[in-house]
C-alpha positions as CSV (number, residue, x, y, z in Angstrom):
1,S,35.0,0.9,-20.9
2,G,35.8,-0.2,-17.3
3,V,35.4,-3.0,-14.8
4,T,33.6,-2.6,-11.5
5,D,35.3,-3.3,-8.2
6,A,34.1,-5.8,-5.6
7,K,31.4,-3.4,-4.4
8,G,30.0,-2.7,-7.9
9,F,31.6,0.7,-8.3
10,F,33.5,1.8,-11.4
11,S,35.3,4.8,-12.8
12,I,35.7,5.9,-16.4
13,N,36.5,9.2,-18.1
14,Q,33.5,11.5,-18.7
15,P,32.4,11.1,-22.3
16,D,32.2,14.3,-24.4
17,T,28.9,13.2,-26.0
18,S,25.6,12.0,-24.9
19,G,24.9,8.3,-24.8
20,K,24.3,5.4,-22.5
21,L,26.4,3.6,-20.0
22,I,25.9,-0.2,-20.3
23,A,26.7,-2.6,-17.5
24,K,26.7,-6.3,-18.4
25,G,27.1,-9.4,-16.2
26,G,29.0,-9.6,-12.9
27,K,27.8,-10.5,-9.5
28,D,25.1,-9.0,-7.3
29,T,27.1,-7.7,-4.4
30,T,24.2,-8.1,-2.0
31,T,23.0,-11.6,-2.8
32,G,26.3,-13.0,-4.1
33,V,24.6,-14.5,-7.2
34,T,26.4,-14.3,-10.5
35,L,24.2,-12.8,-13.3
36,S,26.3,-13.4,-16.4
37,D,23.9,-12.0,-19.0
38,F,22.1,-9.4,-17.0
39,I,22.3,-5.9,-18.6
40,L,21.7,-2.6,-17.0
41,A,21.9,0.9,-18.6
42,A,21.8,4.6,-17.7
43,E,21.9,7.7,-19.9
44,I,25.0,9.9,-19.4
45,P,23.8,13.0,-17.4
46,Q,23.9,16.2,-19.3
47,S,25.5,18.0,-16.3
48,S,29.3,17.6,-16.2
49,S,29.2,18.3,-12.5
50,A,27.3,15.0,-11.7
51,P,29.2,13.3,-8.9
52,F,28.5,9.9,-10.2
53,V,25.9,8.0,-12.3
54,S,23.7,5.3,-10.8
55,V,23.1,2.3,-13.2
56,S,20.1,0.4,-12.0
57,P,16.9,-1.3,-13.2
58,I,15.1,2.0,-12.9
59,T,17.6,3.9,-15.0
60,T,17.6,1.1,-17.5
61,V,13.8,1.5,-17.9
62,L,14.0,5.3,-18.1
63,A,16.7,5.1,-20.7
64,Q,14.1,3.7,-23.1
65,I,11.8,6.7,-22.7
66,P,12.4,9.3,-25.3
67,S,11.8,12.6,-23.5
68,D,12.3,14.1,-20.1
69,E,8.6,15.0,-19.9
70,L,7.6,11.3,-20.5
71,K,10.3,10.2,-18.0
72,I,8.8,12.4,-15.3
73,G,5.4,11.1,-16.1
74,F,6.6,7.5,-15.8
75,L,8.4,8.2,-12.5
76,S,5.2,9.6,-11.1
77,K,3.3,6.5,-12.1
78,I,5.7,4.3,-10.2
79,G,5.6,6.6,-7.1
80,I,9.0,8.3,-7.4
81,K,9.0,12.0,-6.7
82,D,12.6,12.7,-7.7
83,S,13.5,14.4,-11.0
84,Y,15.1,12.3,-13.7
85,Q,18.5,13.9,-13.1
86,T,18.2,13.2,-9.4
87,V,17.4,9.5,-10.1
88,L,20.6,9.3,-12.2
89,E,22.7,10.7,-9.4
90,T,21.2,9.0,-6.3
91,D,22.4,5.9,-4.6
92,Y,19.0,4.6,-3.4
93,W,20.5,1.5,-1.8
94,A,22.7,3.5,0.5
95,K,19.8,5.9,1.4
96,A,17.4,3.0,1.9
97,Q,19.9,1.4,4.3
98,A,19.8,4.7,6.3
99,G,16.0,4.5,6.5
100,D,15.0,7.1,3.9
101,L,11.4,6.3,3.0
102,E,11.5,7.6,-0.5
103,A,14.7,5.6,-1.2
104,I,13.2,2.5,0.3
105,H,10.3,2.8,-2.2
106,A,12.7,3.4,-5.1
107,Q,14.7,0.4,-4.1
108,R,11.6,-1.8,-4.1
109,I,10.9,-0.6,-7.6
110,N,14.5,-1.4,-8.6
111,Q,14.0,-5.0,-7.3
112,I,10.7,-5.4,-9.1
113,F,12.0,-4.1,-12.5
114,G,15.3,-6.1,-12.0
115,L,13.4,-9.3,-11.4
116,M,11.2,-8.8,-14.4
117,M,14.2,-8.2,-16.7
118,Q,16.1,-11.1,-15.2
119,T,13.1,-13.4,-15.7
120,A,12.8,-12.5,-19.4
121,S,16.5,-13.0,-19.8
122,S,16.4,-16.5,-18.2
123,L,13.6,-17.5,-20.5
124,Q,15.8,-16.2,-23.4
125,I,13.1,-13.8,-24.5
126,F,15.0,-10.6,-23.6
127,K,16.5,-8.6,-26.5
128,F,18.2,-5.4,-25.3
129,D,17.0,-2.8,-26.4
130,S,14.0,-3.9,-28.4
131,T,12.2,-6.0,-25.9
132,L,12.7,-3.5,-23.1
133,S,11.4,-0.7,-25.3
134,L,8.2,-2.7,-26.0
135,I,7.7,-3.5,-22.3
136,V,8.3,0.1,-21.3
137,N,5.8,1.3,-23.9
138,S,3.2,-1.1,-22.6
139,L,3.8,0.0,-19.0
140,S,3.6,3.6,-20.0
141,E,0.1,3.2,-21.4
142,Q,-1.2,1.8,-18.1
143,D,-2.7,4.2,-15.5
144,D,-1.7,1.9,-12.6
145,I,1.5,0.0,-13.0
146,N,1.2,-3.1,-10.9
147,L,3.9,-5.7,-11.3
148,A,2.6,-7.7,-8.4
149,N,-0.3,-8.6,-10.7
150,A,0.2,-12.0,-12.4
151,N,-1.9,-10.9,-15.4
152,T,0.2,-7.8,-16.0
153,I,3.4,-9.8,-15.8
154,L,2.0,-12.5,-18.1
155,A,1.1,-9.9,-20.7
156,L,4.6,-8.5,-20.6
157,L,6.2,-11.9,-20.9
158,K,4.1,-12.6,-24.0
159,I,5.3,-9.3,-25.5
160,A,8.9,-10.3,-24.9
161,A,8.3,-13.8,-26.3
162,T,6.8,-12.4,-29.5
163,D,9.7,-9.9,-29.9
164,A,12.2,-12.7,-29.5
165,S,10.2,-14.9,-32.0
166,T,10.2,-17.6,-29.3
167,S,7.3,-20.0,-28.7
168,I,6.8,-20.8,-25.0
169,P,3.7,-22.8,-23.8
170,D,1.1,-20.6,-22.1
171,S,1.2,-23.0,-19.1
172,K,4.9,-22.2,-18.5
173,L,4.4,-18.4,-18.9
174,I,1.5,-18.5,-16.5
175,A,3.5,-20.4,-13.9
176,V,6.4,-18.0,-14.2
177,A,4.1,-15.0,-14.1
178,N,2.5,-16.3,-10.9
179,S,5.9,-16.9,-9.3
180,V,7.2,-13.4,-10.2
181,A,4.0,-11.8,-8.9
182,T,4.3,-13.6,-5.6
183,I,7.9,-12.5,-5.2
184,N,7.1,-8.9,-6.2
185,A,4.3,-8.8,-3.7
186,A,6.9,-9.6,-1.0
187,F,9.2,-6.9,-2.4
188,I,6.5,-4.2,-2.0
189,N,5.5,-5.3,1.5
190,P,5.6,-1.9,3.4
191,D,7.0,-3.6,6.5
192,L,10.0,-4.9,4.6
193,N,13.1,-2.7,3.9
194,P,14.6,-4.0,0.6
195,T,18.1,-3.7,2.2
196,D,17.2,-6.0,5.1
197,S,18.5,-9.6,5.2
198,T,15.0,-11.1,4.6
199,A,14.5,-9.1,1.4
200,I,18.0,-10.0,0.3
201,A,17.3,-13.7,0.9
202,I,14.1,-13.4,-1.2
203,A,16.0,-11.7,-4.0
204,A,18.7,-14.4,-3.9
205,V,16.2,-17.2,-4.2
206,A,14.5,-15.4,-7.1
207,Q,17.7,-14.8,-9.0
208,Q,18.6,-18.5,-8.8
209,V,15.2,-20.0,-9.4
210,L,13.6,-17.8,-12.0
């Protein structure tokens, strides 16, 4: 185990076996918001020469998908052309800051997945790993994954609530789904770089309100 530094980086000895890196809690270094119960994960790369491992919402989602072939198919559905290994070893935030268009898209997806997981956690309907696995299975079955669609988000929130055996009024879930969809629509705005101050401000508000 290890503790991240002020910028979110950490260093641990390379494990000898396969498994997952789990990151829990801490502070979002870009928004300054503390996310005490937020959990992210990444599978440990098979290559011992990997320079580092990125732990992000995207890697958290991919860690729930059983095979590399299915992972590649899922990445294609969300518009990411990189291989799974590349995703694990890429700092999309830094590349997005430098203006890399593929990284900007990947970082938008990170923000969208991150908000979805944070929202479920705030509603106390997020059980890691079971809820996430059910959500990923549902998304994998869709030809077009659109998390800026309120109906899609509502369906996922209902899946999470059922898994957590929690009863939440439909009116509340609908209101939350509409809010998340609105914020996600802002995240995927092609004119907005997710590393810009405007996008960071939107993310900060979402983290504190939802």
